[in-house]
N, C-alpha and C positions, 0 to 999 in steps of 0.2 A: 495217647496223646501226649507230647511232651510237655516238660515243665514250662510255663510261660518265660520268656525270657523278661527284660526291664528295659529294652528300648521299642521292638515293634514285636510285640506278643500277638500277632495274629492266631487266632484256633484253628487247630486243623478239623474241617467238619466232619463229624461222624453220626451216622445213623441212629435216629430214636429206636430206644427199644420198643419191639411192637407189644400191643396190647394181646395179653395172655388169652382173651376170648376171641381172637381174630378179626374183631370186627374195626373197621375205619372209622375213624375221629376226624368227623367234619368241620367241627369249630375253627376257623381262622381260615377256611378255603373260600375261594372265592366262587360266585354264582354258577361261572360256568365249569369249573372243575367239578364242583358237585354235581352239575347234571353228565359231566363225563362219567363219573363213577357209578350215578345211576344207569347211565345206559352200559357200562361195563358190566353191570349187575344184571341187565336182563330187560330193561325197560326200552321201547323203543326210542328215537330219539325226541320225538315232540311231548311223549309222554314224561320222558327224562327232564325236559326243559322247564315242564309245567309243574312238575314235583319240587325241583329243586328251587323254583321262585315261591313256590308254598313255604318250603321247608325253609329258606334263607328267610324269610318274611317272619316265621314264627319264632325263629333265633333270635334275630337283630332288632325286631320292634317288640315282641312278645317277651322277650328273656326267656322262652320255652326250652325246656333240655328234653322234653320226652315225648317223642313219637305219637305216644297215645293222647295226649293233649290238642294236638294239632286236628281239630274239629272239621276242618274243611276239606280233609284229605279221606278218602274211604277207609271204611272198619277193617277193610280187608288188606289195604295197601301198608297200614301203621304196621301191623306184625311182622310184613316182609322188610320194612325199612329197619325195624328194630333188631331183627336178626341179623343184621348187616352192617350197619351205622351204628354209630353214637356222638351223642354231641357232649363232650366232657369237658366240665369245669373243673380247673384244679382244685384241689383239696384244699380245705382250709384246716390248716392244725392248730392254730392258736391265734384270736384276735386280742389287741391291746387296745385300751383308751388311753391318751392322755389326759390330765387336768385340763390343757386348755383345746380340748375338741378334737385334736389330733387321732387319727386312728391309723393303727398298723397291722396287716396281718402276715402269719406267716404262711406262704401257701407250700403245697408238695404238687410235684409232677407224677404224671401216672408210674414213671419208671423210680419212683421215691428218691427226686431231689428236691431239696428247700432252696424257697427265695421269697423276697419279701414285696409287699406294695404299700405304699402311703397313700392314705385322704386328708388333706389339709383345709378346713374351712374357714372361709373370711366372710366378712357382712356382706360382700358383694359378689363373690364366688366362692367355688371349691373345685380344689386342684387335686387330682389325682397322679402319684408320683408311681411311674411304672419300670418296673424291671425288663431288661433286655436279656441278661444272661444270667446264670446261677453263678454267681462268683463274679471274678474280676481277673483281668490281664494284667492291668495298667500299671498299679503297684504304687499309685501317689501317695506319698509318705504322709499326709495329713489326713487320709481316707481310711475310716475301717476297713470298708468295703474291699481296699485294694490290699487288706494283708490276707485277702481269701485266694484259693486258687482257682482257677478257672475249670467248673465242670462239665458245662457244655453251653450253647447257645439255646435260646428258648424258640418254639416254634411260633408260627402266628397264631396259631390257637391258644397257647399260655401267654402270649401277649394281650393278645385279645379279650380271652379270660379274665384278665385280671381287672378289667374296665366291666364285663358283665357281671363280675362278683361284685364291684363297687357298685353297682346299680341295683343288685339285689339287696344289698345291705341298707341302702337308704330308699329302697323301695319307689325305684325311679322308673320302671319300666312304662312306654306310654300304651296307650291303650288305642291301637289303630283301629279301622272300620275292615270289615271282612267281606261285606257285602260288595265293597268297590274297589277291591286289592288292588286293581291296576291304575287307580286314581291317584293313590297315596304318593306323596313325594316330600321332600326334604321339610319343605315349611310347615308339614305335620309334626315334625319331631324335632324342633330346634331347641336349644340349651336354655332358652328363658325360662325361666322360674323353677330351674330344678337344683337340685344343691349341687350335682358334679356339672360343672362349666368347662373345665379346662384339663388339658393332659400334658403333664410333662415327663419326657422318656429323661428322668433323671434318677431312676433307681439304681439297681443294681447293674453295673456291666456299661461297656462301652457299644451304644448303638449302633455306631458305624463299624463295628466288627461283627454285628450281626445284621448286615444292611439289607439283605434281600428280605429275610422274617420282618425284620422291622418296618420295612415297605409295604410289603403285603399285609402285615397287621392293621397299619394305618392307614391302609387302602380300605380296608373295611368300616374302621373307626369313621373314616370319613366320607364314605359311599351314602347317598342320601338315601338308597335301599338298604343300607345297612345301618350303624350306629348314629349317621349323621351328624356329626360334630365337626362344626366349620375348622379347616385348616388355620384359620386365624387364630384357634382356641388351644391348638398343639404347638406345643417348642420341643425341640430334641436339643439334647447337650450333649457336646464333643468334646473330648479333650485335647483335639487336635489330629484328628485321621485326615491328614490333609489332600490325600488322593481321592479319598471319599465325599468330600464336602461339595463339589459343583454336581456330583450325581445328587445326594440328597436335596439339592435344592430343585434340580431338575426333575427327579421321579418321585419326590415326596412333596414340596414345595409348603414345608411347614417352616414355623418361626425357628429360628438358628440362635444357639446359647452355646459359649464357648468358655471351657475351663482354662482361664489365662492363669491368676493366681499371683504371677510374679512378670516384672518388665525387664530383668536382666537375664543373659543366656544361664549364669552360673546358679542364680537360685532357680529358675524356673527346670534346670538339668537337674537339680536337688529333688523339688518336690513334685515336678511333673515328669517324669523318665523318659517319655515319648518327644520330648522337647528336644532331645539328643539326633532325634530322627528327623524330625519336622519342626526346626527352629520359631523361633518368632516371627522374623521378617517371612519367611514363606509362610505361616499361619496366618497372619495380618493381610497379605496379598490375598490368600484364599476367602478370607472374610470380606476383604475389598470387591472380590470377582462374586461373592455367592447371587446365586440368580434370585433376583424378588427383592433383595434387600435393599430399603429405602429410607428416609425420614417418617413412613409413617408405619413401616415394618423392620423398626430399628433391630439390630443384633444385640443378642444380651451377653456381656462379659460377667463372668463370674470371678469374683476375688477374695480368696479367703483370707481373713485377715490374721496375721500368726506376728505374735510380740517379737518383735527388733528382727524379723525374719524379711521383711516386705512390706511394714508399716510406716515406712518413714516419708518427710514430707518429701523429699528426692523420690521416692518409689512414685509419689501421688503425681508428681509434677510430669515425673518421665511416661509415666500410663496418659496423662492426657497430650503430650506431644507425639507418643507414637499412633494414637486412635486419630489425631487430626494428621500426622502426616500421611495415613493411607485414607484418609476422606472418610472415614468410616460412620454410618449412621448407627449410633452406640447409646447402649444404657448400660450402666455398669451398676451390678448387684453387688454390693459389699456384704460378705457374709461373717458374723463372728465366726471362729473357730471353737468347733463342738468338740470337746474332749473325750476320751475313751482311755481305758487300762492302756497304757505302754506308748502313748502317743509320745512323739519327740519334740512336739510344740506345744506352746500356751497360746490364749487368745490375747489378741490384744487388748488394752484398756481400754473403758468406752469412749476416754477423753481423746484417746490416740486416734480410733475409729473416726469419731466425728470432726476431727482434724484433718485426716484423709478426705471425707467427703467434703467438707467443705472447699477444700483445693480443687478435687474435681469439677464441682459444680460451679466452682469460678470460672473453672477453665471452659465453661458450656456446654458440659457432660452430665446427664442426669446418674447421679451415685447414690441412691439409697442406701440404706442400711437394713438388711432384712432382718425381722422379728423371728430369734430362734423359735421352732416350733417343736413340739414330740419330744424332749430331750429326755424329759423323765422317762421314755418308754424307748430310748435309743431310734428316735424317728426321724432326729434332725440331720441336717444335710453333712453327709462324710460320716453317719454313724450306723447305714446299714451294713447289716453283717450278720445272717442267718442264725437265730435264737437255737438253731440245731447245733450251734459249734458250741453252746454252752450248756444245752441241756442234754440230758443222756437220750438215745433211743427210746429205750424204755417210756420214759418221762413224758417223750413226744407222742407215743405211742398211746399213753394213757390218756393224754389231753384230746387226742383225735377220736378215741373209743367213748370218752364221756362226752364229748361234742355230739356223736353221732346216736348217743343214747337219748340226749336230750331232744335231738332232732325228732327221733322216733316218737318219744312221748308228745311233743307238740303233736 
């Protein structure tokens, strides 16, 4: 795999390491593909379709990962499934809790690569920040994750698995009716009353550089027979991969967030290097053309506040001018910079951030200041960088072993 470049670092696809036991992981696969695998393994077409429907329901409505627990499947069929297939959640290596309620998990794939996810609770919602890649290729200079090298794309199962693990931790698996399996619908599994209500593809990696896997994973998350979360509750954040933005709107249809962070070519070239390939004007035009964007579904522009770099009154006025020029239904999230060791920037002062926000608001565009969350566990925006790079492999293995022993004791 080549070392990622600074301007257009598209990862080269490579196969995921196969499981040592030879079983096929079906987590993250659509119902039709599961049925096809069952048919290939020896079931007739009708039987394969029925079993796929049952298994899909148990995975996504009940949170079950053991075929033996699927009580409406014949006892003789369950060992047959378990010999050939597996429902493998990512391994939790470490879980951290912030003093403000934010939770961060260090996860490990079956082929031993580490990545992170974060849950942010609020009074009226709970947001899961989901990763799309192990590492990142974009090299944004203000972002700690951007200092990592890309290892590989996450699979649909590894992306969906993050949502599953969050529901495990929050105890939020719905209790569906098994006597009338065919009658269950999305209305039985709304997010109302749950702690986990929203998903943001803002974790490690650039989602649009892993488009197919992200699309397929979110398809299951939004499927009424899957995790049944409305597309209105899902936001995908991109640093500006312009050629993929229209496809994102058409094939996924979720809310769009754009990591803007600067209003001049010079500054954005420096802090978001992909700007050298897809410039501001091209990016904003792609936002204006984004399918489904409207005043009811505004595009969110993320803007990290860097002291004496992008935070002047002139920058604020230019931001308003640009958004109005392209007639964008927009909201601006102002993000106080979250420092990390070796960072080249400092956070703007609270007074400067407030003045910047006031100018944008006066221009008729909403510009709230995001409250930093999870800073004490390096879970805040721009801070994600797997603890695997901070801890030795032996220490991580020890933590994992202790966790496993605790689970067995329970």
